[in-house]
N, C-alpha and C positions, 0 to 999 in steps of 0.2 A: 479431499480435505480429511485430516485426521484430527482426533481430539484427545484431550487429556482428562485426568481425574477432576472430580468436582472440587471447588475451592473450599477452604476452611475459613471460619470466621477469624478475624484478627482483632485483638484488643489494642487500642491506640494508647500509648503513654505519652501525653503531650509534653511531659517534663523531659523526655529523652528523645527528641527529634532525630538526632543523628543515629542512635542505635536502632530506632524503630525503622527508619528508612533503610539503613545498611542491612538490617535483618531481613528485609524483603529479598534482597539479592543473595541471601543464603537460604531462602525458602524452597519448599517443594515445587511451588509454581515456577519460579525462576529457573530451577534445575531442570524442569520439564521443558521450558523454553530452549535452554541450551542443548538438551538432548535432541530436540527437533532440529536445531540449527547444525548439529554435528552428525546427522544421519549420513552414512557413507554408502549404503547399498543401492541408492538410486539418486539421480539428481533431485535436489529440492529447489524449487523455484521461488517460493515465497512463504512467509509465515505471519500470522497475527498473534499478538499477546495482548490479552485484555486485563485492564486493571481498574481499580477505583482509587482515587487519590484526592488529597488536598494540596499536593505539591504542584506548583506552576509548571506548565510543560517546558518552558525554557530552562528551568532548574533540572527537571528530569532529563532533558536532552544532555546537559552537561555531566550529570551523574553517570548516565549511560556511556557516554564517550570516555569518561574517566575510567569506568569499570573495564571497558574492553581495552583501553590503552594499557591499563595496569596488568592485564592478563596477556598482552602481547598480540592482540588482535585489533589494532586500531581501526576506528571507523574512518574510511578514506573518502567517503562521498558527503556532499552537503545534505543535511537532513531537512525535510520540509515539515512544517507543523500547520494543520488546518482543521477545520470542522469537518464532521463526517458527511454533512449534507443531507442525510437520511434521518439521523437521530439528533434531535435539536440540542441535547445537553451532552453531547460527546464529541471527541476530537481524536486526531491521529498525529503521533510523532512518526513520520512516514519515511520509509526508505533508509532505515538503519542498516548499514552494510559493513559488518566487522570483517577484517581481513580474513579471507579464506572461508567465509560463511555466506549463505544466501541472504539477500536483503529481507528485512522484516519490519512490521509496523507495531508500535506500542499504542493500542487504542485505549483511551481513558474516558471515564466519567467522573465527575466531581462526587466525592463522598463526604457526607457530613460527620462521619464517625471513624474514618480510617485515613491515616496519613498516606499509606501506600499499601495496597493489598490486592490479592487476586479478585477479579470481577466475580460477582455472584450471579453467574449465568451458567447454563448447562455445559458449554464448550468454551473454556477460557484460554486455550492454546489450539490454534488451527494451523495446518500447513498443507501446501499443495506441491506435490512432487510429480515425477514422471508417471508413476503407477496410477495416481488419481486422475491425471490429465488424459492418460490413454483410455481409462474407462469412461471418462466424460465425453471425450471425442467419439467413442464408439456408439453413442446414442444418436448420432446424426449421420445421414448418408451423404457426406461431403463428396464433392468432386476432387479427386486427387490429381487429375490432369485436366488441362484446359485446351480447347482448339484455338485457332487464330482469332476467331470472333470473340471468344470469352477472354482471351489474353488482352485484346484491345479494350474490352469492357473493364477488366481489372485495372489496367493502366489508366483508363479514363477517370476512375474515382480519384486517383492521385493528381489529376489535373483539374479536379472539380472545385467550384467555389467553396463548397463545404469543407474540403480538406485544406484548402488555402487559408480559410478563416481559422481553422483548428491550429495551423501552423503559426499564424500571426498571434493568436492568443497564447500559445505556449511560449512564444519568444518575449511576451510582454512581462516585465518584472512584477506586476501585481498578481499574476496568475501563478499559483504555487503548484497546482495539479489539474490535469485535464484529461478527459476521455473523448476520443472521437467515437461516435456511435454509428454502426454500419449494419446493413443486412447483407447476407451472403449465402451462397450455396457451395463455395469452394472451401477447401480445407484451410484452416488458419495458418498452416506453414506456408501456403502459397501467398496469403496476404502478407505475412511476415517478410517474405523475400521481396515482394513488390514495394512494401513500405520502406524497407531498408534502402532500396534503390532510389526511391523518391526523396527520402530524408538526406541521403548522401548528396543528391543533386541540389538540395537546398542549402548544403553546407553544414548539416548536422553530423556530429560525431557520436555514434552509438556504441556504448561499451558492451551492451548485452541486450538481447530481446528474448523473452521467455513467455511461455503459455501459463495462464493462471485463470482460475474461476473465481467469481465473486457472488455474494448473495444480494439479491435486490428484491424487496417485497416478498420474502419468503422462498424465492426460487434462485437457483444457481445459473449464472450467466458466464459466458466465456470472454476472455480479453487476452490481448497480447501486450505485455509490459515491456517498455523500452527504457532502459537505463542510459541516459544521455550524458555524455561529457560536454557537448555543446548542443543545445543548451544544457546546463548542469541541473537537470530535473529528471524525475521519473514520470513518464506520460504513457497513456494506454490507447489502444484501439479496442473498443468493446463491440462484440459482434452478436447478432441475433440470426439464427438459421432462417433463410427464406429460400425455398427451393426454386422460386421463379426469378431470382436475382443473382448475378454473378457477384457484383459488389457495388452496392449504392449507399448513399447516405441514408441514415434511418429516417423512416417516415413516422415513427412513434417516439414519444418522449421517454426518457429513461429515468435518471435520478432527479432531474429538475424539469421545470416547465419554461426554461429560458429559451431553449432551442432544441429540437429533436436530434440534431446532428452532433451536438457536443454537450458535455457537462463540465463545468469549470469551477474550481474552488480558488477563491482570491484572498489576498492579504486583508481585505476589509471585513471578512466574516469572523476571524479569530477574536479580535477585541470585543465584539458584541457577545461572544460566548463566555469569555474570561471575566467580564464585568458582572455576570449574574451571580458569582459565588466568590467567597474570600480565599482565593488560591494563595498559597504561601510561596512568595518569591525568595529564594534562599540566597544568602551571601556567598561569595567566593569561599570564605573561610569554612562555612557550613558544608558546602559542596565538596571541598577538599577533605574535610574530616570524615564525611560519609564514605567517600571513595577509599580513604585510608582504613576505615573500619570494616570494609567488606572482606 
């Protein structure tokens, strides 16, 4: 994970919504995000961009798609919008993948005093690339080769009730994002290979599968992120190192207390978040004017 400069305070001019929102996309913060997405000296797997806003996430999604379309890097995947699960007042415009760039998330919190501004937090642009993940993996004594017994144990997870439940939930239209939670002693690359085999057997078409880390309760944890064409979602296998297990469903809860073997975000959570604050749902005319003004 790499980070950017601290955010600057933004003064909101409510009488000039179009210029204020368009101005964010000419800001130092957005320029930093584009810089990260354009890194060429190593593979970049994923990035987070944090903002504070009054703009409804559906409107922000359309502005972002318009922005990248205007710059010749159209967003070619379906975007998912959901609550963070950990922070009660925040959400994610998830899986934004401009043409030729890594996918990233725009993570937002409602602001009472800013239409759209950098989040006032220590690190408001983060990214995970090959250099970071190599260093992260070096912390763990993974097995990089498995014997026949361990290979059978690896494959057994993907025949387990826990994995089948994960697949069923991922295929459900109400589930917008899901993690399978596992414990393992084998290198994530071996899990990735076995997972892709199992997903192909189920009829899923995976565009890409990349290593990423994420923060949970102040600590970094690893996951494999799958960018699916079928189902057209982004979904993860999150792992915890356990030297005594080849690959098993998690025995400990992760993000939620619904089930230790998976964490799911659903369509039903977002309306509960959005009705807490007076988000501004923009008209098509306003969205088009903002995109034109960037």
